[in-house]
MITOR-114069 format. One record per residue (C-alpha): x, y, z. Coordinates in steps of 0.2 Angstrom, whole numbers, padded with zeros to 4 digits, always signed. Each point is the difference from the previous one (the first is absolute). Layout:
XYZ
...
//
This chain:
-0008-0004-0008
-0006-0013+0010
-0013-0011-0007
-0015-0005+0011
-0008-0017-0007
-0019-0006+0010
-0004-0019+0002
-0018-0002+0003
-0011-0016+0001
-0018-0005-0004
+0000-0008+0017
+0008-0002+0016
+0015-0014-0001
+0000+0003-0019
+0018+0001+0001
+0005+0018+0003
+0012-0004+0013
+0009-0012-0008
+0000+0010-0018
+0009+0016+0010
+0012-0011+0010
+0006-0010-0016
+0003+0016-0011
+0008+0009+0014
+0012-0014+0001
+0002+0000-0019
+0002+0018-0002
+0013-0001+0012
+0010-0013-0007
-0002+0010-0017
+0009+0015+0009
-0015+0011+0003
-0002+0008+0018
-0018-0005+0003
-0011+0001+0015
-0017-0008+0006
-0014+0010+0005
-0018-0004+0006
-0010+0017+0003
-0012-0008+0013
-0001-0018+0007
-0013-0007+0012
+0011-0014+0007
+0003-0008+0017
+0016-0006-0005
+0013+0013+0002
+0019+0002+0002
+0013+0013+0008
+0009+0012-0011
+0016+0008+0000
-0006+0018+0005
-0010-0009+0016
-0017+0000-0011
-0013-0014-0002
-0005-0007-0018
-0008-0015-0008
+0010-0016+0000
-0003-0001-0019
+0010+0018-0003
+0014-0007+0012
+0000-0016-0011
+0002+0012-0016
+0012+0011+0007
+0010-0017+0001
-0001-0004-0017
+0006+0018-0005
+0015-0001+0013
-0006+0012+0010
-0003+0003+0019
-0020+0004+0002
-0004+0015+0004
-0016+0009+0006
-0003+0009-0017
-0002-0016-0010
-0018-0002+0008
-0005+0017+0008
-0017-0005+0003
-0004-0016+0011
-0017-0006+0008
+0001-0012+0013
-0018-0007+0003
-0004-0003+0018
-0019-0001-0004
-0011-0003-0013
-0004+0018-0003
+0018+0007+0008
+0018+0001-0002
+0014+0007+0006
+0008+0013-0012
+0018+0001-0002
+0006+0015-0011
+0018+0000-0007
+0006-0015+0014
-0009+0009+0015
-0016-0004+0008
-0013+0014-0002
-0016-0005+0008
-0013-0012-0001
-0013+0004-0013
-0016-0008-0004
-0006-0002-0020
-0007+0015-0001
+0012+0010+0010
+0015-0006-0010
-0011+0005-0015
-0002+0018+0004
+0019-0002+0004
+0006-0007-0018
+0006+0017-0007
+0013+0004+0014
+0004-0019-0002
+0003+0004-0017
+0012+0013+0002
+0011-0010+0010
-0002-0013-0014
+0007+0012-0014
+0013+0007+0013
+0008-0017+0002
-0002-0002-0018
+0008+0015-0005
+0016-0004+0012
+0002-0017-0007
-0003+0007-0019
+0016+0012+0005
+0010-0015+0006
-0003-0014-0012
+0000-0003-0019
-0017-0011+0000
-0013+0001+0013
-0012-0017+0000
-0016+0003+0006
-0011-0013+0006
-0019+0004+0001
-0014-0008+0014
-0012-0012-0005
-0009+0005-0016
-0001+0018-0008
-0018-0006-0006
-0009+0000+0018
-0013+0013-0002
-0003+0005+0019
+0018+0004+0002
+0004+0012-0016
-0005+0016+0011
+0016+0007+0006
+0011-0015-0005
+0017+0000+0004
+0003-0018-0003
-0001-0003-0018
-0005+0010-0014
-0002+0016+0012
+0018+0000+0001
+0005-0004-0018
-0011+0014-0006
+0008+0012+0014
+0018-0004-0007
-0004-0006-0018
+0007-0016-0001
-0003-0015-0011
-0008-0016+0008
+0001-0019-0004
-0014-0009+0004
+0002-0020+0008
-0012-0012+0001
+0002-0018+0007
-0007-0012-0012
+0003-0014+0014
-0017+0006+0007
-0010-0001-0016
-0010+0012-0009
+0016+0013-0005
-0007+0006-0017
-0014+0006+0009
+0011+0006+0014
+0010+0011-0011
-0015+0006-0013
-0012+0004+0016
+0014+0008+0009
+0004+0013-0015
-0019+0003-0003
-0002+0005+0018
+0013+0013-0003
-0001+0018-0006
+0006+0004-0018
+0015+0009+0006
+0005-0014+0014
-0003-0013-0017
+0012+0009-0009
+0012-0003+0014
-0001-0017-0001
+0015-0004-0012
-0001-0020+0000
-0003-0016+0010
+0008-0013+0009
-0009-0016+0003
+0008-0009+0015
+0001-0018+0004
-0003-0009-0016
+0001-0020+0000
+0004-0009-0016
+0003+0003-0018
-0001+0019-0003
-0003-0003-0017
-0018-0005+0006
-0001+0015+0006
+0003+0010-0016
-0018+0001-0007
-0003+0009+0016
+0013+0012-0001
-0005+0004-0017
-0017+0004+0006
+0004+0010+0014
+0012+0011-0009
-0013+0002-0016
-0015+0004+0013
+0010+0013+0011
+0014+0007-0012
+0013-0005+0014
+0015-0011-0002
+0003-0015+0012
+0017+0004+0007
+0003-0017+0007
-0008-0017+0008
+0008-0005+0015
+0001-0018+0002
-0007-0009+0017
+0016-0001+0008
+0001-0017+0012
+0006+0004+0017
+0003+0019-0002
-0003+0007+0016
-0001+0020+0005
-0006+0005+0016
-0019+0004+0000
-0005+0018+0000
-0014-0003+0012
-0012-0015-0002
+0005-0016+0007
+0006-0013-0013
-0012-0008-0010
+0006-0017+0007
-0003+0000+0019
+0010-0016+0001
+0017-0007-0009
+0001-0017+0008
+0017-0009+0002
+0003-0019+0003
-0008-0010+0015
+0017+0002+0010
+0000+0020-0004
-0001+0011+0015
-0019+0005+0001
-0003+0019+0002
-0016+0009+0001
-0005+0019+0003
-0018+0008+0002
-0004+0011-0016
-0005+0015+0011
-0012+0013-0007
+0012+0013+0002
+0016-0010-0003
+0016+0010-0001
+0016-0004-0010
-0006-0017-0006
+0014-0001-0011
+0011-0005+0017
-0007-0016-0002
+0006-0002-0018
+0016-0010+0005
-0010-0012+0008
-0013-0003-0012
+0014-0001-0014
+0011-0011+0010
-0002-0018-0010
+0002-0009+0019
-0013+0009+0008
-0018-0004-0001
-0007+0019+0002
-0019+0006+0001
-0011+0017+0003
-0015-0007+0008
-0015+0011-0005
-0016+0004+0008
-0010-0016+0007
+0013-0011-0007
+0004-0015+0012
+0016+0004+0010
+0012-0014-0004
+0014-0009+0010
+0016+0008-0003
+0018+0000+0007
+0001+0020+0001
-0015+0013+0002
+0005+0017-0006
-0011+0017+0003
+0004+0011-0013
+0001+0020+0001
-0017+0010+0002
-0006+0017-0004
-0014-0001+0011
+0006-0011+0016
-0016+0001+0010
-0010-0005-0014
+0009-0013-0007
+0003-0006+0018
-0019-0001+0001
-0001-0009-0016
+0013-0015+0006
-0011-0002+0013
-0015-0002-0010
+0007-0011-0012
+0006-0012+0015
+0018+0003+0001
+0002+0003+0017
-0006-0018+0003
+0011-0006-0014
+0017+0008+0007
-0004-0005+0018
-0002-0018-0007
+0016+0002-0012
+0010+0006+0015
-0005-0014+0011
+0005-0013-0012
+0017+0008-0003
-0002+0009-0015
+0010+0017-0002
-0008+0018-0001
+0006+0016-0007
-0007+0018-0003
+0006+0014-0011
-0004+0016+0003
-0018+0002+0003
+0000-0018+0004
+0013+0003+0013
-0010+0012+0008
-0015-0013+0000
+0011-0012+0011
+0001+0013+0014
-0013+0003+0014
-0006+0016-0004
+0000+0011-0015
-0003+0020+0004
-0006+0011-0012
-0005+0016+0010
+0001+0012-0015
-0011-0012-0011
+0012-0003-0013
-0007-0016-0004
-0020+0003+0004
-0006+0008+0017
+0011+0003+0013
+0000-0016+0010
+0012-0013+0008
-0001-0017-0008
+0002-0017+0008
+0014-0009-0010
+0002-0020-0001
+0010+0001+0017
+0015-0011-0007
+0014+0012+0003
+0002+0009+0016
+0000+0018-0007
-0012+0015-0006
+0000+0010-0014
-0005+0019-0002
-0004+0009-0016
+0008+0018-0003
-0005+0013-0012
+0018+0001-0010
+0003-0014-0010
+0018-0006+0000
+0009-0004-0016
+0017-0006+0001
+0014-0012-0010
+0006-0010+0012
+0016-0014+0003
+0001-0012+0014
+0004-0017+0004
-0009-0016+0002
-0002-0008+0016
+0011-0014+0003
+0009-0002-0016
+0005+0020+0001
-0005+0000-0018
+0001+0018-0008
-0018+0005-0007
-0006+0016-0008
-0016+0006-0005
-0013+0015+0007
-0013+0003+0013
-0017+0008-0003
-0009+0003+0016
-0009+0012+0013
+0000-0014+0013
+0011-0002+0014
+0000-0016+0010
+0007-0002+0017
+0000-0014+0013
+0010-0013+0008
-0002-0012-0016
+0012+0013-0009
+0015-0007+0010
+0000-0013-0013
+0001+0006-0018
+0002-0010-0015
+0010+0015-0007
+0011+0013+0008
-0002+0017-0008
+0011+0015+0005
-0005+0008+0018
-0011+0014-0010
-0012-0013-0004
-0014-0010+0008
-0010-0015-0006
-0014+0005-0008
-0016-0007-0008
-0010+0013-0010
-0001+0003-0019
//
């Protein structure tokens, strides 16, 4: 019979994704047929699956740890925020609709059915299903109709391990406080604790661990050290360190931290490269000189384009290019470089046509059906083979496309929307 184990956290970024990825790899090495699963994910970092769906990047990385191709059942509900109160709702890999928070709350019972159906299919195929929760199970305002944490655990009757980040401080309060806010049946479901990102001599932590076990009656399953240099793609939030500087001779690269930035993990190879000084530039920060400016993908191109102008990027880019700097646009950022962005259906706001930055002779039109494809192609000039995926609803056309950076098969067009 299949076994399901759920990892929940006392906070966002407590270490749930890392724990699931690590356990997937450990169990795979020990000969288990293991699969990752996240009932509901809210993230603008996503990946295309083998069955042509869309899931959160974290689950794609966990699948890699388990030696599997990503599948839409691994993350049956994905929410991609496009406003402060609304999001695109993706069910089992396919975009369903744009919901505001209240409408999605009403939809949750149907979303739960998709979650349980996907979990059952995975349980039928795998020995172990490792489940990642979302945020904290003790968010009182989210308890009703919960499908992401204890609501799911109760529905499938699975045990839970609770992970907390000691590097933040307050780890004992996080763990005890979380338990106190759970119902009696939910507290019973928590079988133990994991303390993540511990620095120093673990012997000095023992009095606290003894107190915690006596106070709660639950064991500390493990203490995970702070792993210097560990990099696992972020589920959604930008990295804690906006900047990772190089030497004075480093290539200087900057990118605006757009309000609706999507797939910012695209920048990880640059951010982690020892010879590149990479910076995300946040709101109201001075835009520094750079060798290369990259405009990232966006879930709301018109809104983020307006934000760029408000923050002075249009003027800064013009100066940058005038002094010989280079400029690159990815996905939504690529769209922004054109002359117009047409949104006749109101996919990203009210139906309208928006003026782009005008650096490329092209226009983009947003279409209702999102395209999800894994692709291979060749890099312009060098002819190097590349592979990846495209997630977009925008089609770009114009003279600028006659000189693409990447050549894809004839079916594909240069695109620019996440």
